[in-house]
C-alpha positions as CSV (number, residue, x, y, z in Angstrom):
1,M,88.1,59.0,92.3
2,R,84.1,59.4,92.1
3,I,82.3,56.1,92.7
4,L,79.1,54.9,92.0
5,V,78.2,51.3,94.8
6,A,75.0,50.2,92.7
7,P,74.4,46.5,94.4
8,D,71.7,44.4,95.1
9,K,70.4,42.6,98.2
10,F,72.1,40.0,99.6
11,A,69.7,37.8,99.7
12,G,68.6,36.2,103.2
13,T,71.3,38.7,104.7
14,L,71.7,42.1,103.5
15,T,69.2,44.4,102.0
16,A,70.4,46.6,99.1
17,V,70.6,49.8,101.3
18,E,72.3,48.1,103.9
19,A,74.9,46.6,101.3
20,A,75.5,49.8,99.6
21,D,76.0,51.0,103.4
22,A,78.6,48.3,104.5
23,I,80.8,48.5,100.6
24,A,81.0,52.6,101.3
25,T,82.0,51.7,105.1
26,G,85.1,49.6,103.5
27,W,86.0,51.7,100.7
28,R,86.3,54.8,102.6
29,R,88.5,52.9,104.9
30,H,91.0,53.0,102.6
31,A,90.2,55.9,100.1
32,P,88.6,58.2,102.6
33,G,88.9,61.1,99.7
34,D,87.4,59.0,96.8
35,E,83.5,60.5,96.6
36,L,80.8,57.8,96.9
37,D,77.3,57.8,95.5
38,L,75.2,55.2,96.6
39,A,72.7,54.0,94.3
40,P,70.8,50.6,95.8
41,M,69.0,48.6,93.4
42,S,66.5,46.2,92.9
43,D,65.4,43.5,89.7
44,G,61.6,43.5,91.4
45,G,62.4,40.8,94.0
46,P,62.5,42.0,98.2
47,G,63.8,45.5,98.5
48,F,62.0,46.9,95.3
49,V,59.7,49.4,97.1
50,D,62.4,50.7,99.6
51,V,65.1,51.3,96.5
52,L,62.3,52.9,94.9
53,H,60.8,55.2,98.0
54,A,64.8,56.2,98.2
55,A,64.9,57.3,95.1
56,L,61.6,58.5,94.1
57,G,60.2,59.9,97.1
58,G,56.4,59.8,97.5
59,S,54.3,58.3,100.3
60,L,54.0,54.6,101.8
61,L,50.7,53.2,102.8
62,A,50.8,50.8,105.4
63,V,48.3,47.5,104.8
64,T,47.6,44.1,106.0
65,V,47.1,41.3,103.1
66,R,46.5,38.0,102.9
67,G,49.8,35.6,103.3
68,P,50.8,32.9,101.4
69,L,49.4,30.8,103.9
70,G,46.3,32.1,105.3
71,V,47.9,34.3,108.0
72,A,47.4,38.1,107.7
73,V,51.0,39.5,107.3
74,P,52.2,44.0,107.1
75,A,52.9,45.2,103.5
76,T,53.1,48.8,102.1
77,V,52.3,50.8,98.9
78,L,54.6,53.1,97.5
79,L,52.5,56.4,96.2
80,V,54.0,58.5,93.0
81,G,52.0,60.5,91.7
82,D,49.2,58.4,90.1
83,T,51.6,55.7,89.6
84,A,51.6,52.9,92.7
85,Y,54.5,50.3,93.2
86,V,54.1,47.0,95.0
87,E,56.0,44.4,96.2
88,S,54.9,41.1,95.7
89,A,57.5,39.2,97.4
90,Q,55.7,41.3,101.0
91,A,52.7,39.5,100.0
92,C,53.6,35.4,99.3
93,G,57.5,36.3,99.8
94,L,59.5,32.7,99.9
95,H,60.8,34.1,103.9
96,L,56.9,34.0,104.4
97,T,56.6,30.2,103.5
98,G,60.0,28.6,105.0
99,A,60.3,26.8,101.8
100,E,57.3,24.8,103.1
101,R,53.5,24.0,101.6
102,A,54.1,25.3,98.2
103,E,51.5,23.4,96.6
104,E,49.0,25.4,98.9
105,A,50.8,28.7,99.2
106,T,48.4,31.3,97.5
107,T,49.6,35.0,95.7
108,Y,45.5,36.1,97.1
109,G,47.7,39.1,99.0
110,V,49.3,40.2,96.1
111,G,45.9,41.0,94.8
112,E,44.7,42.9,97.7
113,L,48.0,45.1,97.5
114,V,46.4,46.2,93.9
115,L,43.3,46.9,95.2
116,S,44.9,48.8,97.8
117,A,46.9,50.8,95.2
118,A,43.7,51.6,93.4
119,D,41.5,52.6,96.1
120,A,44.4,55.0,97.2
121,G,43.6,56.1,93.5
122,A,46.6,55.0,91.8
123,R,46.0,54.8,87.8
124,T,48.9,52.5,87.2
125,V,50.2,49.7,89.3
126,V,53.6,48.5,88.8
127,V,54.1,44.8,90.8
128,G,57.6,43.8,91.3
129,L,57.8,40.1,90.6
130,G,60.4,37.7,92.5
131,G,61.5,35.9,95.8
132,S,58.1,34.1,96.1
133,G,57.4,31.4,97.6
134,T,54.2,30.7,96.0
135,N,53.9,28.7,92.7
136,D,49.5,29.0,91.8
137,G,49.8,30.6,88.2
138,G,48.6,34.1,89.8
139,A,45.5,32.8,90.7
140,G,44.9,33.8,93.9
141,L,45.8,37.7,92.7
142,L,42.9,37.2,90.1
143,A,41.0,35.7,92.9
144,A,41.2,38.9,95.3
145,L,40.6,41.0,91.9
146,G,37.3,39.4,91.4
147,A,38.1,36.3,89.3
148,T,35.5,33.5,89.2
149,A,36.0,29.9,88.4
150,D,34.7,26.2,88.9
151,R,37.8,25.4,91.1
152,P,38.8,27.5,93.7
153,L,41.7,30.1,92.9
154,D,43.0,31.0,96.8
155,R,44.4,27.7,97.8
156,G,47.7,27.5,95.9
157,A,48.6,25.3,92.8
158,A,46.9,22.4,94.7
159,G,43.6,23.8,94.5
160,L,43.8,24.2,90.7
161,D,43.2,20.3,90.0
162,G,40.6,19.7,87.9
163,I,39.8,23.5,86.5
164,T,38.4,24.1,83.0
165,E,36.3,27.6,83.2
166,V,38.0,30.9,84.5
167,V,36.2,34.1,84.0
168,L,38.7,37.4,84.3
169,P,37.8,40.4,85.9
170,E,37.7,44.1,85.1
171,V,40.6,45.5,86.8
172,P,40.0,49.3,87.4
173,V,44.0,49.9,87.2
174,R,46.7,49.6,84.5
175,L,49.1,47.2,85.2
176,V,53.1,46.9,84.5
177,A,54.7,43.1,85.6
178,A,58.6,44.1,86.9
179,S,60.1,41.2,86.2
180,D,63.2,39.7,85.9
181,V,62.8,36.7,84.5
182,D,62.2,34.7,81.1
183,A,60.5,31.8,82.4
184,T,57.1,30.7,80.0
185,L,54.3,29.3,82.9
186,T,54.9,25.8,82.1
187,G,57.3,23.1,80.9
188,L,60.8,22.3,81.0
189,F,61.6,26.2,81.5
190,G,58.7,27.0,83.3
191,A,58.3,28.3,86.8
192,T,57.7,24.8,88.6
193,K,60.9,23.3,86.9
194,T,63.0,26.2,86.8
195,F,61.7,27.6,90.6
196,G,60.1,25.1,92.4
197,P,62.9,23.4,94.2
198,Q,63.9,26.4,95.7
199,K,60.6,26.8,96.9
200,G,60.3,23.3,98.4
201,I,58.6,21.1,95.3
202,P,60.5,18.1,95.0
203,E,61.2,16.6,92.4
204,E,58.7,13.3,92.4
205,R,56.0,16.3,92.6
206,M,57.2,18.4,89.5
207,A,54.9,16.8,86.6
208,L,51.6,17.0,88.8
209,V,52.1,20.6,90.4
210,D,53.2,21.5,86.7
211,G,49.9,19.6,85.2
212,W,47.8,21.9,87.9
213,L,49.2,25.1,86.3
214,Q,48.8,23.7,82.3
215,Q,44.9,23.0,83.4
216,L,45.0,27.2,84.8
217,A,46.7,28.0,81.6
218,A,44.0,26.0,79.4
219,A,41.0,27.6,81.3
220,T,42.4,30.9,80.8
221,D,44.8,32.2,77.8
222,R,47.2,29.2,77.1
223,R,48.9,31.2,74.2
224,T,49.8,34.0,76.7
225,S,51.3,30.8,79.4
226,L,53.8,31.3,76.7
227,E,55.1,34.5,76.7
228,K,58.5,35.4,78.5
229,G,57.9,36.3,82.0
230,A,54.5,34.5,82.5
231,G,56.7,32.1,85.1
232,A,58.0,34.5,86.8
233,A,56.9,34.7,90.8
234,G,55.4,31.3,90.7
235,G,53.4,32.3,87.6
236,L,52.3,35.6,89.1
237,G,53.8,36.6,85.7
238,F,51.1,34.6,83.7
239,A,48.3,36.4,85.7
240,L,49.0,39.9,85.1
241,L,49.6,39.3,82.1
242,A,46.1,37.9,81.4
243,L,44.8,40.8,82.9
244,G,46.6,43.1,80.3
245,A,49.3,43.9,82.0
246,T,52.6,45.2,80.3
247,R,55.9,43.8,81.5
248,A,59.1,46.1,82.3
249,P,62.2,44.0,83.2
250,G,62.8,45.1,86.6
251,I,66.1,46.3,86.5
252,E,65.6,48.5,83.8
253,L,62.6,50.3,85.5
254,V,64.9,50.6,88.7
255,A,67.6,51.5,86.8
256,D,65.7,54.2,85.2
257,A,64.1,55.6,88.1
258,V,67.0,56.1,89.9
259,G,69.0,57.7,86.7
260,L,71.3,55.0,87.0
261,A,73.2,55.9,83.4
262,A,73.6,59.7,84.0
263,R,74.6,58.7,87.3
264,A,77.1,56.1,85.9
265,R,78.4,59.3,83.2
266,A,79.4,61.0,86.6
267,V,81.8,58.6,87.7
268,D,85.1,56.5,87.1
269,L,84.8,53.1,88.5
270,V,81.1,51.3,89.1
271,L,80.7,49.1,91.9
272,T,77.8,46.3,92.2
273,G,77.1,43.1,93.9
274,E,74.8,40.7,95.0
275,G,75.0,37.3,97.6
276,A,76.3,34.9,94.4
277,F,77.5,36.2,91.5
278,D,76.8,33.3,88.6
279,F,75.8,33.2,85.1
280,S,72.2,33.3,85.8
281,S,72.7,37.0,87.1
282,R,72.5,37.2,82.8
283,S,68.8,36.4,83.3
284,G,67.5,39.9,84.3
285,K,69.4,40.1,87.6
286,V,71.0,43.3,89.0
287,P,74.9,43.1,88.4
288,Y,74.2,42.3,84.6
289,G,71.8,45.3,84.2
290,V,74.2,47.5,86.1
291,A,77.3,46.5,84.3
292,Q,75.4,46.5,80.8
293,V,74.8,50.5,82.0
294,A,78.5,51.0,83.0
295,E,79.6,49.7,79.5
296,S,77.1,52.3,77.8
297,A,79.3,54.9,79.9
298,L,82.2,53.5,79.1
299,R,82.9,52.5,83.0
300,P,84.7,49.7,84.2
301,C,82.6,48.0,86.8
302,V,83.4,45.8,89.4
303,A,81.7,43.0,91.3
304,L,81.6,42.0,95.2
305,A,80.1,39.4,95.7
306,G,78.8,36.6,99.1
307,Q,80.4,34.0,96.2
308,V,81.7,34.2,92.6
309,L,80.5,31.6,90.7
310,V,82.3,32.5,87.5
311,G,85.4,32.4,85.8
312,A,87.0,35.1,83.8
313,R,85.7,34.5,80.5
314,E,82.0,34.8,82.1
315,M,82.7,37.5,83.9
316,R,83.7,39.4,81.2
317,A,80.7,38.4,78.9
318,L,78.4,39.9,81.4
319,G,80.4,42.9,81.3
320,V,82.4,42.5,84.8
321,E,85.9,43.6,84.6
322,S,87.0,41.4,87.9
323,A,84.4,40.6,90.6
324,Y,85.3,39.8,94.4
325,A,83.7,37.2,97.0
326,M,83.5,37.7,100.5
327,V,84.2,33.7,101.2
328,D,87.4,33.7,99.3
329,L,88.4,36.7,102.2
330,V,86.6,36.4,105.3
331,G,85.6,32.3,104.9
332,T,82.1,31.1,105.1
333,E,81.2,31.1,108.4
334,R,82.5,34.9,109.2
335,A,80.2,36.0,106.1
336,F,77.3,34.8,107.0
337,A,77.8,35.5,110.9
338,D,78.2,39.6,109.7
339,P,77.7,40.3,106.4
340,A,77.9,44.3,106.9
341,G,81.6,43.8,108.6
342,A,82.6,41.5,105.9
343,L,81.5,43.2,103.0
344,A,82.9,46.0,104.5
345,D,86.3,44.4,104.9
346,L,86.1,43.1,101.1
347,A,85.2,46.4,99.9
348,A,88.3,47.6,101.4
349,R,90.4,45.3,99.9
350,V,89.0,46.6,96.3
351,A,89.7,49.5,97.0
352,R,93.6,49.2,97.0
353,T,93.2,47.6,93.9
354,W,91.1,50.1,92.5
355,S,91.1,53.1,94.0
356,H,94.2,55.5,93.1
C-alpha cells in the first residue's frame, strides 16, 4: 500500500516531524513493504516554520527578539524568495510564559520578527498564529512596528487600561495572518473567554481583561475586532488585520505549500493525528483539514492521537473513518513518558487493521 502520513504536533510531547517519523517507524514494523510519504503539518502554531522549511526549502535567518515576559528569546525567519514566514509562538508562545503573567505578556517580539523579515528583503510576511501565551490584542506587535498611543502598548493587556488613542504605523511589507481559529477579539466568543483559561487568566479576571481589549478596539478599529480570526493568538489576529493583513487558514496555507492534495491522490490511505482529537478539531485544526483533502481525493483518512474524545458519529462528521488513541493502547503514563515509542506502537497496531 501507499500511505500518506500527515500529522500535526502532539502538543507538549512531539513535533509534527517527530510524530510523522514515529508513525512511520511503527507502521514499517508491521508492513515493511508499504510505501510511506511523510508530510508533517501545521495549522500556524508551533512547528509552522519547521514544516514549511522542510516543504519549501529556502533559507533560515536566526534572530533574537523580546520574549513575552521581557527576556530575549531566539527565533527564526524562513525566507523563500521575497516571502518570509514567521511563527508567533517562537516570540510569545505559551511555553515561554508557563501559563503565568498572561496579563503582562507582550507580543512585541512578533513585531520584531516582522521587521527582521522586512530588513532581510521580504516583501510579504506570513505570520503563523497559534500557541500563544499572550492576550494583549497584538498591541505589542503594533508597538514594535512603530504604533503610538496614549498608553503603553508593550506591557501586555494590563498596560491598555484607559487607552483612548492609537496611531497605526505604515508597514513596509504585505502581511498575511495564518490563523487556525475564528474567534473575534472580544466578547463571549472572543480571545479572552475562549483561550484565556489555558493561558492562566482566572475566571474572575476575564471580564476585566476583556474590557481592556474592548478599549483597544475602540481606540483602534472596532469593526476589525469583530472579524473572524481577530481573536487568534490572544488578539494578534486583530492587530494584523488592523494593519491590512489578509487572512489565510493556516492548515490550507501549509497544505498548499506541501502539495498535500496531489500527494493524497497518489496514495491508498491518509494518516493524520494530533495530541487530543476532539470536536474542536473542526475549527481549522490539522486533522480536519487533512481529512477534507483526503475526502476530495476519495481516499480514507485515519487519525492517530494521544487521546480520542469524540464518538463515531462526530468522527465521521470530521471526515475521519477511524481514530485510535495512544492512551487506550499503552496507558496515560507511558503515552507521556515515551510518546514516540507509544505512537510507534499505536501505528503498528493500526497497520494490522488497515494495511493489506
